[in-house]
N, C-alpha and C positions, 0 to 999 in steps of 0.2 A: 563407465568403463570398468566390467569388473567381469571376468573371467575365471572359471574356477580352474582349480589347480594352479592360478598363477601365484607366485610368490613375490608379492608387491613389496616395493623399499621400503625400509622403514624412516622413519621421517631425517635421523639422523644422515641413514644412508642416502638418502635423498636427495639433502645438500651437499653431501658429500661429490654425490656425482655430479649433481647439477651444477657445479662448477665448471664443467662442459657443456654452454650454450649451446643449444642447438634449431637451427631455424626454426622450422616447423614445429618447435614445440613452444619456442615463443611467442609465436604466432597465435598458436592454441589456442593461449593463456593469455592476448592479450583481449580490451574491448573488442568487440566486434570483428574480431579473428586481423587484426590490424593495426602495422606500427609502422611508424615513417621511416624511409630507407635508412636514415641517418640512425636512427634509435636504434636501429635494429642492425648496424651493425657495434654500435656501442655495447648492446647488452650480449653480443654473440663474441666482443671483442676480436673482430676482424676490422681489416679495412672497408672507406665505401668498394672500393672498388673489387673486393673482393664478395662483397655482398650485392654487389649488382651481378656478377657470374653465375655467382650461385643463383639466385632469384630467379637469372635468366634458365638456368638447367631446369629448374623447380618448375618456371612459366609454361617450359615445353612440355612438360609432365601433364599439366592442367591443375598440379597442386596450388601451384601459386600466381595471383597478377596482381603487376602492381595498375596503381590509379593514381589520376594526379590528384594532386593536393590543390584543393578550387581556390585556395587564396594563398596560396606559392607557385607559382608556374615554374620554380626548377624544382620544388618538390613535389617526393612521388610519396605513396603509399605500399606498401607488399600486404598483401592480402591472402590468406587463407581458402582456399574455396573450399566446395562442401566434399569433392574428390580428395583433397588433399585432407581433410581433416579424416576423410574417412581410412585414407590408408592411413595415417599418423594411430587411429586407433587398432586399426589391424594387425599392426608393427607391437605396438607396443608391449604385449605381454610374450613372444620373443625376445623383442631386446631389453626386458628388463630380468628375464633369467637370465639373458647371455652376458648381462652387466652382472647379475648375483652369480652365476657359476663361476665366472672368470676373475672377475675382480673383489666384489666384496666376503663370500664366502670363506676363500682362506682366509680374511683378516680375522683377527680379534674385536672387539666392540670399542678399542682403545687403538687401536690400530686404525679401523674407519673414522676414530677424529681426528687422528695423526693426518691421514689421509684430506678429509677436510682442512684444516689449518696447512697443511702441506698446499693444495689448490687453491685455496682465498692465498695464499701469498704469491703464487706463481701469477694467478689473476692479477692481484695488488702491482707486480711488478710489472706488466705485460699494459697495463692501463695509466701505468708512469712512462711510458714510453711515447713516443708521438706518433702519429696515425700513422701507418704505414708502414711504419718499422719493420714490421714481421710478416713476412707473405709468406704464401704459400704456393707450389707451384700446380 
């Protein structure tokens, strides 16, 4: 994924930013671009219900599809489609530029490390809460 003129995030900047997980990114980096719905919820620090609704919206766009687990009738996978991957690739340069210009460029290298530490502390605290304790409208 190379684009001329795109100022990609450094490793430290990426770690700080990626404390906020995104469904499409998680799926794009998973083996076969597929994760169990429960694992996707865990990786994005979201409730199973919230992930289910978000995946439904992505399915409507044709970017994600659900696949029933062949060994567990109650389980399902979310899989990134080729169309979803293409949308992610197309959005990445603009997304990273927006992240850089609004979040990272105003910070010093030390502040980026602090942002990472703060983000990890928040993520750890959220991870200690019971599932579904935090919900978004």
